[in-house]
PDB file of N, CA, C and O in Angstrom:
ATOM      1  N   UNK A   1     -22.569  21.962  67.336  1.00  0.00           N
ATOM      2  CA  UNK A   1     -23.185  22.386  66.224  1.00  0.00           C
ATOM      3  C   UNK A   1     -24.170  21.826  65.512  1.00  0.00           C
ATOM      4  O   UNK A   1     -24.053  20.633  65.234  1.00  0.00           O
ATOM      5  N   UNK A   2     -25.260  22.507  65.098  1.00  0.00           N
ATOM      6  CA  UNK A   2     -26.341  21.613  64.587  1.00  0.00           C
ATOM      7  C   UNK A   2     -26.052  21.272  62.907  1.00  0.00           C
ATOM      8  O   UNK A   2     -25.548  22.086  62.133  1.00  0.00           O
ATOM      9  N   UNK A   3     -26.438  20.050  62.583  1.00  0.00           N
ATOM     10  CA  UNK A   3     -26.324  19.768  61.296  1.00  0.00           C
ATOM     11  C   UNK A   3     -27.735  20.215  60.258  1.00  0.00           C
ATOM     12  O   UNK A   3     -28.634  21.008  60.537  1.00  0.00           O
ATOM     13  N   UNK A   4     -27.565  19.464  59.096  1.00  0.00           N
ATOM     14  CA  UNK A   4     -28.879  19.787  58.563  1.00  0.00           C
ATOM     15  C   UNK A   4     -30.207  19.108  58.814  1.00  0.00           C
ATOM     16  O   UNK A   4     -31.325  19.400  58.389  1.00  0.00           O
ATOM     17  N   UNK A   5     -29.802  18.109  59.626  1.00  0.00           N
ATOM     18  CA  UNK A   5     -30.738  16.703  60.313  1.00  0.00           C
ATOM     19  C   UNK A   5     -31.240  17.114  61.923  1.00  0.00           C
ATOM     20  O   UNK A   5     -31.619  16.318  62.782  1.00  0.00           O
ATOM     21  N   UNK A   6     -31.128  18.482  62.035  1.00  0.00           N
ATOM     22  CA  UNK A   6     -31.179  18.960  63.582  1.00  0.00           C
ATOM     23  C   UNK A   6     -30.755  17.900  64.398  1.00  0.00           C
ATOM     24  O   UNK A   6     -31.648  17.237  64.925  1.00  0.00           O
ATOM     25  N   UNK A   7     -29.676  17.619  64.600  1.00  0.00           N
ATOM     26  CA  UNK A   7     -28.874  16.822  65.179  1.00  0.00           C
ATOM     27  C   UNK A   7     -27.481  17.605  65.798  1.00  0.00           C
ATOM     28  O   UNK A   7     -26.729  18.351  65.171  1.00  0.00           O
ATOM     29  N   UNK A   8     -27.413  17.307  66.831  1.00  0.00           N
ATOM     30  CA  UNK A   8     -25.975  17.746  67.353  1.00  0.00           C
ATOM     31  C   UNK A   8     -24.835  16.810  66.798  1.00  0.00           C
ATOM     32  O   UNK A   8     -24.903  15.592  66.629  1.00  0.00           O
ATOM     33  N   UNK A   9     -23.828  17.609  66.564  1.00  0.00           N
ATOM     34  CA  UNK A   9     -22.599  16.840  66.180  1.00  0.00           C
ATOM     35  C   UNK A   9     -21.633  16.933  67.355  1.00  0.00           C
ATOM     36  O   UNK A   9     -21.333  18.070  67.720  1.00  0.00           O
ATOM     37  N   UNK A  10     -21.171  16.019  67.919  1.00  0.00           N
ATOM     38  CA  UNK A  10     -20.456  16.111  69.021  1.00  0.00           C
ATOM     39  C   UNK A  10     -18.678  16.113  68.443  1.00  0.00           C
ATOM     40  O   UNK A  10     -18.238  15.551  67.441  1.00  0.00           O
ATOM     41  N   UNK A  11     -17.889  16.975  69.501  1.00  0.00           N
ATOM     42  CA  UNK A  11     -16.464  16.630  69.279  1.00  0.00           C
ATOM     43  C   UNK A  11     -15.834  15.235  69.200  1.00  0.00           C
ATOM     44  O   UNK A  11     -14.698  15.116  68.742  1.00  0.00           O
ATOM     45  N   UNK A  12     -16.534  14.170  69.634  1.00  0.00           N
ATOM     46  CA  UNK A  12     -16.144  12.688  69.462  1.00  0.00           C
ATOM     47  C   UNK A  12     -16.508  12.525  68.126  1.00  0.00           C
ATOM     48  O   UNK A  12     -15.600  12.067  67.433  1.00  0.00           O
ATOM     49  N   UNK A  13     -17.806  12.812  67.415  1.00  0.00           N
ATOM     50  CA  UNK A  13     -17.806  12.208  66.148  1.00  0.00           C
ATOM     51  C   UNK A  13     -17.062  13.010  65.165  1.00  0.00           C
ATOM     52  O   UNK A  13     -16.795  12.599  64.035  1.00  0.00           O
ATOM     53  N   UNK A  14     -16.763  14.065  65.586  1.00  0.00           N
ATOM     54  CA  UNK A  14     -15.592  14.898  64.244  1.00  0.00           C
ATOM     55  C   UNK A  14     -14.610  14.259  64.328  1.00  0.00           C
ATOM     56  O   UNK A  14     -14.102  13.904  63.265  1.00  0.00           O
ATOM     57  N   UNK A  15     -13.987  13.880  65.552  1.00  0.00           N
ATOM     58  CA  UNK A  15     -12.484  13.201  65.981  1.00  0.00           C
ATOM     59  C   UNK A  15     -12.668  11.882  65.355  1.00  0.00           C
ATOM     60  O   UNK A  15     -11.633  11.386  64.912  1.00  0.00           O
ATOM     61  N   UNK A  16     -13.737  11.208  65.219  1.00  0.00           N
ATOM     62  CA  UNK A  16     -13.837   9.650  64.578  1.00  0.00           C
ATOM     63  C   UNK A  16     -13.733   9.941  63.287  1.00  0.00           C
ATOM     64  O   UNK A  16     -12.743   9.573  62.654  1.00  0.00           O
ATOM     65  N   UNK A  17     -14.787  10.677  62.682  1.00  0.00           N
ATOM     66  CA  UNK A  17     -14.565  11.156  61.389  1.00  0.00           C
ATOM     67  C   UNK A  17     -13.389  11.536  60.815  1.00  0.00           C
ATOM     68  O   UNK A  17     -13.187  11.071  59.693  1.00  0.00           O
ATOM     69  N   UNK A  18     -12.408  12.384  61.363  1.00  0.00           N
ATOM     70  CA  UNK A  18     -11.212  12.781  61.008  1.00  0.00           C
ATOM     71  C   UNK A  18     -10.045  11.445  61.096  1.00  0.00           C
ATOM     72  O   UNK A  18      -9.123  11.367  60.284  1.00  0.00           O
ATOM     73  N   UNK A  19     -10.196  10.699  61.912  1.00  0.00           N
ATOM     74  CA  UNK A  19      -9.284   9.533  62.175  1.00  0.00           C
ATOM     75  C   UNK A  19      -9.710   8.469  61.032  1.00  0.00           C
ATOM     76  O   UNK A  19      -8.972   7.777  60.330  1.00  0.00           O
ATOM     77  N   UNK A  20     -11.124   8.547  61.057  1.00  0.00           N
ATOM     78  CA  UNK A  20     -11.249   7.425  59.627  1.00  0.00           C
ATOM     79  C   UNK A  20     -10.695   7.970  58.219  1.00  0.00           C
ATOM     80  O   UNK A  20     -10.029   7.279  57.447  1.00  0.00           O
ATOM     81  N   UNK A  21     -11.041   9.221  58.009  1.00  0.00           N
ATOM     82  CA  UNK A  21     -10.503   9.867  56.827  1.00  0.00           C
ATOM     83  C   UNK A  21      -9.346   9.739  56.776  1.00  0.00           C
ATOM     84  O   UNK A  21      -8.929   9.611  55.625  1.00  0.00           O
ATOM     85  N   UNK A  22      -8.438   9.710  57.725  1.00  0.00           N
ATOM     86  CA  UNK A  22      -6.949   9.684  57.536  1.00  0.00           C
ATOM     87  C   UNK A  22      -6.897   8.031  57.158  1.00  0.00           C
ATOM     88  O   UNK A  22      -6.364   7.655  56.115  1.00  0.00           O
ATOM     89  N   UNK A  23      -7.349   7.335  57.870  1.00  0.00           N
ATOM     90  CA  UNK A  23      -7.157   5.687  57.497  1.00  0.00           C
ATOM     91  C   UNK A  23      -7.454   5.571  55.924  1.00  0.00           C
ATOM     92  O   UNK A  23      -6.746   4.931  55.147  1.00  0.00           O
ATOM     93  N   UNK A  24      -8.645   6.310  55.561  1.00  0.00           N
ATOM     94  CA  UNK A  24      -9.271   5.979  54.323  1.00  0.00           C
ATOM     95  C   UNK A  24      -8.229   6.635  53.115  1.00  0.00           C
ATOM     96  O   UNK A  24      -7.932   5.969  52.123  1.00  0.00           O
ATOM     97  N   UNK A  25      -7.787   7.845  53.309  1.00  0.00           N
ATOM     98  CA  UNK A  25      -6.662   8.290  52.381  1.00  0.00           C
ATOM     99  C   UNK A  25      -5.478   7.506  52.186  1.00  0.00           C
ATOM    100  O   UNK A  25      -4.915   7.279  51.115  1.00  0.00           O
ATOM    101  N   UNK A  26      -5.083   7.021  53.613  1.00  0.00           N
ATOM    102  CA  UNK A  26      -4.096   6.046  53.474  1.00  0.00           C
ATOM    103  C   UNK A  26      -4.026   4.717  52.544  1.00  0.00           C
ATOM    104  O   UNK A  26      -3.027   4.272  51.979  1.00  0.00           O
ATOM    105  N   UNK A  27      -5.406   4.178  52.532  1.00  0.00           N
ATOM    106  CA  UNK A  27      -5.917   3.134  51.870  1.00  0.00           C
ATOM    107  C   UNK A  27      -5.517   3.530  50.453  1.00  0.00           C
ATOM    108  O   UNK A  27      -4.660   2.957  49.780  1.00  0.00           O
ATOM    109  N   UNK A  28      -6.367   4.755  50.024  1.00  0.00           N
ATOM    110  CA  UNK A  28      -6.460   5.302  48.674  1.00  0.00           C
ATOM    111  C   UNK A  28      -5.124   5.379  48.154  1.00  0.00           C
ATOM    112  O   UNK A  28      -4.979   5.063  46.973  1.00  0.00           O
ATOM    113  N   UNK A  29      -3.995   5.787  48.897  1.00  0.00           N
ATOM    114  CA  UNK A  29      -2.458   6.091  48.491  1.00  0.00           C
ATOM    115  C   UNK A  29      -1.891   4.684  48.187  1.00  0.00           C
ATOM    116  O   UNK A  29      -1.148   4.433  47.238  1.00  0.00           O
ATOM    117  N   UNK A  30      -2.359   3.739  49.168  1.00  0.00           N
ATOM    118  CA  UNK A  30      -1.525   2.522  48.971  1.00  0.00           C
ATOM    119  C   UNK A  30      -2.046   1.944  47.366  1.00  0.00           C
ATOM    120  O   UNK A  30      -1.343   1.439  46.490  1.00  0.00           O
ATOM    121  N   UNK A  31      -3.284   2.178  47.355  1.00  0.00           N
ATOM    122  CA  UNK A  31      -3.958   1.483  46.251  1.00  0.00           C
ATOM    123  C   UNK A  31      -3.619   2.341  44.563  1.00  0.00           C
ATOM    124  O   UNK A  31      -3.537   1.922  43.408  1.00  0.00           O
ATOM    125  N   UNK A  32      -3.506   3.608  45.161  1.00  0.00           N
ATOM    126  CA  UNK A  32      -2.626   4.404  43.840  1.00  0.00           C
ATOM    127  C   UNK A  32      -1.366   3.635  43.537  1.00  0.00           C
ATOM    128  O   UNK A  32      -1.080   3.283  42.392  1.00  0.00           O
ATOM    129  N   UNK A  33      -0.728   3.421  44.443  1.00  0.00           N
ATOM    130  CA  UNK A  33       1.143   2.882  44.198  1.00  0.00           C
ATOM    131  C   UNK A  33       0.949   1.375  43.888  1.00  0.00           C
ATOM    132  O   UNK A  33       1.941   0.736  43.537  1.00  0.00           O
ATOM    133  N   UNK A  34      -0.373   0.697  44.001  1.00  0.00           N
ATOM    134  CA  UNK A  34      -0.309  -0.370  43.761  1.00  0.00           C
ATOM    135  C   UNK A  34      -0.362  -0.928  42.012  1.00  0.00           C
ATOM    136  O   UNK A  34      -1.148  -0.402  41.224  1.00  0.00           O
ATOM    137  N   UNK A  35       0.335  -1.748  41.703  1.00  0.00           N
ATOM    138  CA  UNK A  35       0.939  -2.132  40.263  1.00  0.00           C
ATOM    139  C   UNK A  35      -0.371  -2.503  39.614  1.00  0.00           C
ATOM    140  O   UNK A  35      -0.717  -2.069  38.516  1.00  0.00           O
ATOM    141  N   UNK A  36      -1.115  -3.374  40.394  1.00  0.00           N
ATOM    142  CA  UNK A  36      -2.221  -4.370  40.117  1.00  0.00           C
ATOM    143  C   UNK A  36      -3.395  -3.443  39.655  1.00  0.00           C
ATOM    144  O   UNK A  36      -4.271  -3.885  38.912  1.00  0.00           O
ATOM    145  N   UNK A  37      -3.401  -1.768  40.238  1.00  0.00           N
ATOM    146  CA  UNK A  37      -4.550  -1.254  39.797  1.00  0.00           C
ATOM    147  C   UNK A  37      -4.336  -0.597  38.726  1.00  0.00           C
ATOM    148  O   UNK A  37      -5.282   0.065  38.298  1.00  0.00           O
ATOM    149  N   UNK A  38      -3.107  -0.580  38.012  1.00  0.00           N
ATOM    150  CA  UNK A  38      -2.754   0.280  36.999  1.00  0.00           C
ATOM    151  C   UNK A  38      -3.066  -0.282  35.582  1.00  0.00           C
ATOM    152  O   UNK A  38      -2.823  -1.479  35.433  1.00  0.00           O
ATOM    153  N   UNK A  39      -3.556   0.389  34.543  1.00  0.00           N
ATOM    154  CA  UNK A  39      -3.938  -0.138  33.260  1.00  0.00           C
ATOM    155  C   UNK A  39      -2.491  -0.214  32.683  1.00  0.00           C
ATOM    156  O   UNK A  39      -1.526   0.452  33.059  1.00  0.00           O
ATOM    157  N   UNK A  40      -2.521  -1.009  31.849  1.00  0.00           N
ATOM    158  CA  UNK A  40      -1.020  -1.143  31.003  1.00  0.00           C
ATOM    159  C   UNK A  40      -1.633  -1.108  29.658  1.00  0.00           C
ATOM    160  O   UNK A  40      -2.814  -1.400  29.475  1.00  0.00           O
ATOM    161  N   UNK A  41      -0.719  -0.701  28.598  1.00  0.00           N
ATOM    162  CA  UNK A  41      -1.050  -0.870  27.467  1.00  0.00           C
ATOM    163  C   UNK A  41      -0.222  -2.161  26.774  1.00  0.00           C
ATOM    164  O   UNK A  41       0.911  -2.556  27.047  1.00  0.00           O
ATOM    165  N   UNK A  42      -1.010  -2.593  25.956  1.00  0.00           N
ATOM    166  CA  UNK A  42      -0.055  -3.928  25.167  1.00  0.00           C
ATOM    167  C   UNK A  42       0.772  -3.179  24.073  1.00  0.00           C
ATOM    168  O   UNK A  42       0.481  -2.184  23.409  1.00  0.00           O
ATOM    169  N   UNK A  43       1.793  -3.893  24.085  1.00  0.00           N
ATOM    170  CA  UNK A  43       2.988  -3.558  22.880  1.00  0.00           C
ATOM    171  C   UNK A  43       2.069  -4.347  21.668  1.00  0.00           C
ATOM    172  O   UNK A  43       1.605  -5.471  21.859  1.00  0.00           O
ATOM    173  N   UNK A  44       1.874  -3.572  20.367  1.00  0.00           N
ATOM    174  CA  UNK A  44       1.322  -3.948  19.394  1.00  0.00           C
ATOM    175  C   UNK A  44       2.502  -4.976  18.910  1.00  0.00           C
ATOM    176  O   UNK A  44       3.692  -4.669  18.983  1.00  0.00           O
ATOM    177  N   UNK A  45       2.008  -6.300  18.380  1.00  0.00           N
ATOM    178  CA  UNK A  45       3.012  -7.150  17.740  1.00  0.00           C
ATOM    179  C   UNK A  45       3.215  -6.916  16.260  1.00  0.00           C
ATOM    180  O   UNK A  45       4.334  -6.991  15.753  1.00  0.00           O
ATOM    181  N   UNK A  46       2.251  -6.665  15.652  1.00  0.00           N
ATOM    182  CA  UNK A  46       2.246  -6.184  14.317  1.00  0.00           C
ATOM    183  C   UNK A  46       1.853  -4.850  13.892  1.00  0.00           C
ATOM    184  O   UNK A  46       0.766  -4.731  13.327  1.00  0.00           O
ATOM    185  N   UNK A  47       2.626  -3.776  14.095  1.00  0.00           N
ATOM    186  CA  UNK A  47       2.071  -2.548  14.084  1.00  0.00           C
ATOM    187  C   UNK A  47       1.480  -2.109  12.713  1.00  0.00           C
ATOM    188  O   UNK A  47       0.635  -1.218  12.631  1.00  0.00           O
ATOM    189  N   UNK A  48       2.046  -2.885  11.484  1.00  0.00           N
ATOM    190  CA  UNK A  48       1.713  -2.831  10.244  1.00  0.00           C
ATOM    191  C   UNK A  48       0.157  -3.121   9.757  1.00  0.00           C
ATOM    192  O   UNK A  48      -0.608  -2.435   9.080  1.00  0.00           O
ATOM    193  N   UNK A  49       0.016  -4.301  10.323  1.00  0.00           N
ATOM    194  CA  UNK A  49      -1.278  -4.948  10.302  1.00  0.00           C
ATOM    195  C   UNK A  49      -2.353  -4.212  11.430  1.00  0.00           C
ATOM    196  O   UNK A  49      -3.571  -4.328  11.294  1.00  0.00           O
ATOM    197  N   UNK A  50      -1.902  -3.649  12.254  1.00  0.00           N
ATOM    198  CA  UNK A  50      -2.684  -2.701  13.019  1.00  0.00           C
ATOM    199  C   UNK A  50      -3.235  -1.321  12.473  1.00  0.00           C
ATOM    200  O   UNK A  50      -4.301  -0.783  12.774  1.00  0.00           O
ATOM    201  N   UNK A  51      -2.234  -0.864  11.576  1.00  0.00           N
ATOM    202  CA  UNK A  51      -2.250   0.425  10.736  1.00  0.00           C
ATOM    203  C   UNK A  51      -3.290  -0.059   9.764  1.00  0.00           C
ATOM    204  O   UNK A  51      -4.374   0.513   9.651  1.00  0.00           O
ATOM    205  N   UNK A  52      -2.950  -1.120   9.060  1.00  0.00           N
ATOM    206  CA  UNK A  52      -3.932  -1.715   7.810  1.00  0.00           C
ATOM    207  C   UNK A  52      -5.321  -1.630   8.371  1.00  0.00           C
ATOM    208  O   UNK A  52      -6.182  -0.957   7.804  1.00  0.00           O
ATOM    209  N   UNK A  53      -5.588  -2.384   9.617  1.00  0.00           N
ATOM    210  CA  UNK A  53      -6.886  -2.644  10.044  1.00  0.00           C
ATOM    211  C   UNK A  53      -7.352  -1.497  10.320  1.00  0.00           C
ATOM    212  O   UNK A  53      -8.516  -1.462   9.921  1.00  0.00           O
ATOM    213  N   UNK A  54      -7.013  -0.412  10.856  1.00  0.00           N
ATOM    214  CA  UNK A  54      -7.558   0.715  11.373  1.00  0.00           C
ATOM    215  C   UNK A  54      -7.507   1.813  10.107  1.00  0.00           C
ATOM    216  O   UNK A  54      -8.027   2.922  10.233  1.00  0.00           O
ATOM    217  N   UNK A  55      -7.079   1.551   9.327  1.00  0.00           N
ATOM    218  CA  UNK A  55      -7.271   2.557   7.835  1.00  0.00           C
ATOM    219  C   UNK A  55      -8.470   1.825   7.422  1.00  0.00           C
ATOM    220  O   UNK A  55      -9.491   2.500   7.287  1.00  0.00           O
ATOM    221  N   UNK A  56      -8.538   0.441   7.173  1.00  0.00           N
ATOM    222  CA  UNK A  56      -9.608  -0.165   6.589  1.00  0.00           C
ATOM    223  C   UNK A  56     -10.912   0.074   7.255  1.00  0.00           C
ATOM    224  O   UNK A  56     -11.897   0.368   6.577  1.00  0.00           O
ATOM    225  N   UNK A  57     -10.961  -0.015   8.296  1.00  0.00           N
ATOM    226  CA  UNK A  57     -12.025   0.193   9.437  1.00  0.00           C
ATOM    227  C   UNK A  57     -12.681   1.637   9.142  1.00  0.00           C
ATOM    228  O   UNK A  57     -13.850   1.765   8.778  1.00  0.00           O
ATOM    229  N   UNK A  58     -11.944   2.520   9.307  1.00  0.00           N
ATOM    230  CA  UNK A  58     -12.373   3.817   9.387  1.00  0.00           C
ATOM    231  C   UNK A  58     -12.912   4.370   7.817  1.00  0.00           C
ATOM    232  O   UNK A  58     -13.660   5.333   7.648  1.00  0.00           O
ATOM    233  N   UNK A  59     -12.440   3.666   6.937  1.00  0.00           N
ATOM    234  CA  UNK A  59     -12.784   4.026   5.230  1.00  0.00           C
ATOM    235  C   UNK A  59     -14.055   3.123   5.118  1.00  0.00           C
ATOM    236  O   UNK A  59     -14.730   3.408   4.128  1.00  0.00           O
ATOM    237  N   UNK A  60     -14.424   2.369   5.686  1.00  0.00           N
ATOM    238  CA  UNK A  60     -15.326   1.337   5.728  1.00  0.00           C
ATOM    239  C   UNK A  60     -16.661   1.586   6.775  1.00  0.00           C
ATOM    240  O   UNK A  60     -17.810   1.267   6.471  1.00  0.00           O
ATOM    241  N   UNK A  61     -16.407   1.995   7.609  1.00  0.00           N
ATOM    242  CA  UNK A  61     -17.443   1.738   8.574  1.00  0.00           C
ATOM    243  C   UNK A  61     -18.934   2.303   8.399  1.00  0.00           C
ATOM    244  O   UNK A  61     -19.977   1.811   8.829  1.00  0.00           O
ATOM    245  N   UNK A  62     -18.749   3.447   7.664  1.00  0.00           N
ATOM    246  CA  UNK A  62     -20.069   4.217   7.190  1.00  0.00           C
ATOM    247  C   UNK A  62     -20.758   3.548   6.046  1.00  0.00           C
ATOM    248  O   UNK A  62     -21.903   3.858   5.717  1.00  0.00           O
ATOM    249  N   UNK A  63     -19.961   2.507   5.359  1.00  0.00           N
ATOM    250  CA  UNK A  63     -20.801   2.077   4.270  1.00  0.00           C
ATOM    251  C   UNK A  63     -21.311   0.891   4.483  1.00  0.00           C
ATOM    252  O   UNK A  63     -22.455   0.666   4.089  1.00  0.00           O
ATOM    253  N   UNK A  64     -20.683   0.052   5.045  1.00  0.00           N
ATOM    254  CA  UNK A  64     -20.885  -1.397   5.471  1.00  0.00           C
ATOM    255  C   UNK A  64     -21.033  -1.567   6.995  1.00  0.00           C
ATOM    256  O   UNK A  64     -20.618  -0.788   7.853  1.00  0.00           O
ATOM    257  N   UNK A  65     -21.683  -2.699   7.175  1.00  0.00           N
ATOM    258  CA  UNK A  65     -21.904  -3.043   8.739  1.00  0.00           C
ATOM    259  C   UNK A  65     -20.785  -3.924   8.799  1.00  0.00           C
ATOM    260  O   UNK A  65     -20.702  -4.892   8.043  1.00  0.00           O
ATOM    261  N   UNK A  66     -19.792  -3.608   9.777  1.00  0.00           N
ATOM    262  CA  UNK A  66     -18.737  -4.066  10.452  1.00  0.00           C
ATOM    263  C   UNK A  66     -18.978  -5.234  11.421  1.00  0.00           C
ATOM    264  O   UNK A  66     -19.711  -4.931  12.362  1.00  0.00           O
ATOM    265  N   UNK A  67     -18.492  -6.610  11.405  1.00  0.00           N
ATOM    266  CA  UNK A  67     -18.763  -7.052  12.424  1.00  0.00           C
ATOM    267  C   UNK A  67     -17.342  -8.099  12.766  1.00  0.00           C
ATOM    268  O   UNK A  67     -16.386  -8.075  11.991  1.00  0.00           O
ATOM    269  N   UNK A  68     -17.343  -8.917  13.897  1.00  0.00           N
ATOM    270  CA  UNK A  68     -16.282  -9.581  14.341  1.00  0.00           C
ATOM    271  C   UNK A  68     -15.463 -10.217  13.264  1.00  0.00           C
ATOM    272  O   UNK A  68     -14.313  -9.990  12.888  1.00  0.00           O
ATOM    273  N   UNK A  69     -16.632 -11.326  12.756  1.00  0.00           N
ATOM    274  CA  UNK A  69     -15.818 -12.248  11.670  1.00  0.00           C
ATOM    275  C   UNK A  69     -15.280 -11.596  10.602  1.00  0.00           C
ATOM    276  O   UNK A  69     -14.316 -12.076  10.006  1.00  0.00           O
ATOM    277  N   UNK A  70     -15.870 -10.379  10.227  1.00  0.00           N
ATOM    278  CA  UNK A  70     -15.466  -9.653   8.805  1.00  0.00           C
ATOM    279  C   UNK A  70     -13.861  -9.138   9.424  1.00  0.00           C
ATOM    280  O   UNK A  70     -12.797  -9.335   8.836  1.00  0.00           O
ATOM    281  N   UNK A  71     -14.003  -8.553  10.541  1.00  0.00           N
ATOM    282  CA  UNK A  71     -12.457  -8.087  11.001  1.00  0.00           C
ATOM    283  C   UNK A  71     -11.735  -8.993  11.006  1.00  0.00           C
ATOM    284  O   UNK A  71     -10.652  -8.787  10.457  1.00  0.00           O
ATOM    285  N   UNK A  72     -11.962 -10.320  11.579  1.00  0.00           N
ATOM    286  CA  UNK A  72     -11.023 -11.509  11.474  1.00  0.00           C
ATOM    287  C   UNK A  72     -10.632 -11.839   9.929  1.00  0.00           C
ATOM    288  O   UNK A  72      -9.480 -12.177   9.657  1.00  0.00           O
ATOM    289  N   UNK A  73     -11.461 -11.746   9.102  1.00  0.00           N
ATOM    290  CA  UNK A  73     -10.979 -12.425   8.015  1.00  0.00           C
ATOM    291  C   UNK A  73     -10.335 -11.387   7.326  1.00  0.00           C
ATOM    292  O   UNK A  73      -9.464 -11.765   6.543  1.00  0.00           O
ATOM    293  N   UNK A  74     -10.579  -9.869   7.429  1.00  0.00           N
ATOM    294  CA  UNK A  74      -9.569  -8.743   6.790  1.00  0.00           C
ATOM    295  C   UNK A  74      -8.228  -8.968   7.423  1.00  0.00           C
ATOM    296  O   UNK A  74      -7.252  -9.021   6.675  1.00  0.00           O
ATOM    297  N   UNK A  75      -8.057  -9.120   8.836  1.00  0.00           N
ATOM    298  CA  UNK A  75      -6.728  -9.152   9.570  1.00  0.00           C
ATOM    299  C   UNK A  75      -6.204 -10.414   8.833  1.00  0.00           C
ATOM    300  O   UNK A  75      -5.171 -10.300   8.175  1.00  0.00           O
ATOM    301  N   UNK A  76      -6.748 -11.433   8.887  1.00  0.00           N
ATOM    302  CA  UNK A  76      -5.618 -12.584   8.107  1.00  0.00           C
ATOM    303  C   UNK A  76      -5.140 -12.233   6.551  1.00  0.00           C
ATOM    304  O   UNK A  76      -4.028 -12.541   6.121  1.00  0.00           O
ATOM    305  N   UNK A  77      -6.128 -11.559   5.799  1.00  0.00           N
ATOM    306  CA  UNK A  77      -5.730 -11.254   4.753  1.00  0.00           C
ATOM    307  C   UNK A  77      -4.777  -9.979   4.670  1.00  0.00           C
ATOM    308  O   UNK A  77      -3.741 -10.062   4.011  1.00  0.00           O
ATOM    309  N   UNK A  78      -5.058  -8.999   5.220  1.00  0.00           N
ATOM    310  CA  UNK A  78      -3.585  -8.151   5.684  1.00  0.00           C
ATOM    311  C   UNK A  78      -2.611  -8.659   5.973  1.00  0.00           C
ATOM    312  O   UNK A  78      -1.563  -8.346   5.409  1.00  0.00           O
ATOM    313  N   UNK A  79      -2.658  -9.571   6.912  1.00  0.00           N
ATOM    314  CA  UNK A  79      -1.691 -10.568   7.500  1.00  0.00           C
ATOM    315  C   UNK A  79      -0.784 -11.039   6.817  1.00  0.00           C
ATOM    316  O   UNK A  79       0.421 -10.799   6.892  1.00  0.00           O
ATOM    317  N   UNK A  80      -1.503 -11.942   5.913  1.00  0.00           N
ATOM    318  CA  UNK A  80      -0.389 -12.534   4.512  1.00  0.00           C
ATOM    319  C   UNK A  80       0.082 -11.593   3.808  1.00  0.00           C
ATOM    320  O   UNK A  80       1.240 -11.754   3.424  1.00  0.00           O
ATOM    321  N   UNK A  81      -0.564 -10.441   3.445  1.00  0.00           N
ATOM    322  CA  UNK A  81       0.083  -9.636   2.356  1.00  0.00           C
ATOM    323  C   UNK A  81       1.323  -8.862   2.942  1.00  0.00           C
ATOM    324  O   UNK A  81       2.335  -8.715   2.256  1.00  0.00           O
ATOM    325  N   UNK A  82       1.201  -8.255   4.527  1.00  0.00           N
ATOM    326  CA  UNK A  82       2.234  -7.396   5.274  1.00  0.00           C
ATOM    327  C   UNK A  82       3.382  -8.497   5.818  1.00  0.00           C
ATOM    328  O   UNK A  82       4.536  -8.115   6.007  1.00  0.00           O
ATOM    329  N   UNK A  83       3.029  -9.725   6.026  1.00  0.00           N
ATOM    330  CA  UNK A  83       4.083 -10.465   6.743  1.00  0.00           C
ATOM    331  C   UNK A  83       3.980 -11.752   5.947  1.00  0.00           C
ATOM    332  O   UNK A  83       3.424 -12.722   6.463  1.00  0.00           O
ATOM    333  N   UNK A  84       4.564 -11.830   4.522  1.00  0.00           N
ATOM    334  CA  UNK A  84       4.408 -13.160   3.921  1.00  0.00           C
ATOM    335  C   UNK A  84       5.598 -13.999   4.437  1.00  0.00           C
ATOM    336  O   UNK A  84       6.703 -13.543   4.729  1.00  0.00           O
ATOM    337  N   UNK A  85       5.224 -15.251   4.503  1.00  0.00           N
ATOM    338  CA  UNK A  85       5.974 -16.261   4.872  1.00  0.00           C
ATOM    339  C   UNK A  85       6.003 -16.596   6.526  1.00  0.00           C
ATOM    340  O   UNK A  85       6.579 -17.577   6.995  1.00  0.00           O
ATOM    341  N   UNK A  86       5.229 -15.533   7.361  1.00  0.00           N
ATOM    342  CA  UNK A  86       4.781 -15.835   8.990  1.00  0.00           C
ATOM    343  C   UNK A  86       4.053 -16.390   9.170  1.00  0.00           C
ATOM    344  O   UNK A  86       3.288 -16.453   8.208  1.00  0.00           O
ATOM    345  N   UNK A  87       3.766 -16.945   9.985  1.00  0.00           N
ATOM    346  CA  UNK A  87       2.526 -17.876  10.689  1.00  0.00           C
ATOM    347  C   UNK A  87       1.741 -16.791  11.198  1.00  0.00           C
ATOM    348  O   UNK A  87       2.033 -15.948  12.047  1.00  0.00           O
ATOM    349  N   UNK A  88       0.524 -16.985  10.425  1.00  0.00           N
ATOM    350  CA  UNK A  88      -0.298 -15.890  10.894  1.00  0.00           C
ATOM    351  C   UNK A  88      -0.884 -16.142  12.729  1.00  0.00           C
ATOM    352  O   UNK A  88      -0.888 -17.271  13.221  1.00  0.00           O
ATOM    353  N   UNK A  89      -1.205 -15.248  13.299  1.00  0.00           N
ATOM    354  CA  UNK A  89      -1.659 -15.716  14.849  1.00  0.00           C
ATOM    355  C   UNK A  89      -3.089 -15.857  14.513  1.00  0.00           C
ATOM    356  O   UNK A  89      -3.650 -15.539  13.464  1.00  0.00           O
ATOM    357  N   UNK A  90      -3.648 -16.456  15.721  1.00  0.00           N
ATOM    358  CA  UNK A  90      -5.156 -16.314  15.884  1.00  0.00           C
ATOM    359  C   UNK A  90      -5.846 -15.198  16.224  1.00  0.00           C
ATOM    360  O   UNK A  90      -5.518 -14.644  17.273  1.00  0.00           O
ATOM    361  N   UNK A  91      -6.659 -14.778  15.627  1.00  0.00           N
ATOM    362  CA  UNK A  91      -7.323 -13.731  15.732  1.00  0.00           C
ATOM    363  C   UNK A  91      -8.421 -14.046  16.611  1.00  0.00           C
ATOM    364  O   UNK A  91      -8.993 -15.132  16.512  1.00  0.00           O
ATOM    365  N   UNK A  92      -8.795 -13.095  17.549  1.00  0.00           N
ATOM    366  CA  UNK A  92     -10.068 -13.421  18.587  1.00  0.00           C
ATOM    367  C   UNK A  92     -10.666 -12.227  18.531  1.00  0.00           C
ATOM    368  O   UNK A  92     -10.112 -11.182  18.187  1.00  0.00           O
ATOM    369  N   UNK A  93     -12.044 -12.379  18.936  1.00  0.00           N
ATOM    370  CA  UNK A  93     -13.204 -11.121  19.190  1.00  0.00           C
ATOM    371  C   UNK A  93     -12.702 -10.175  20.210  1.00  0.00           C
ATOM    372  O   UNK A  93     -13.375  -9.177  20.468  1.00  0.00           O
ATOM    373  N   UNK A  94     -11.546 -10.405  20.833  1.00  0.00           N
ATOM    374  CA  UNK A  94     -11.214  -9.565  21.919  1.00  0.00           C
ATOM    375  C   UNK A  94      -9.817  -9.104  21.805  1.00  0.00           C
ATOM    376  O   UNK A  94      -9.341  -8.360  22.662  1.00  0.00           O
TER     377      UNK A  94
END
């Protein structure tokens, strides 16, 4: 059977392609079942803090320029208000 590039495709080429396709699909199935390839969601340790920061962010994002240090400052302030007496976690940029 002639291809788009005016070359004959032999039966051996077709069989090799099918054989390799099966191998590739097998590798893909293994990858899908591999736990290392699955994204996981972290459990929120401080849900009230998460809600407060989210609400603050949505309310202020259009009126002021929000940057990482400001978010950390607000997180520390909200944490002290929402979890009095608890040791504040270290807030990072990520």
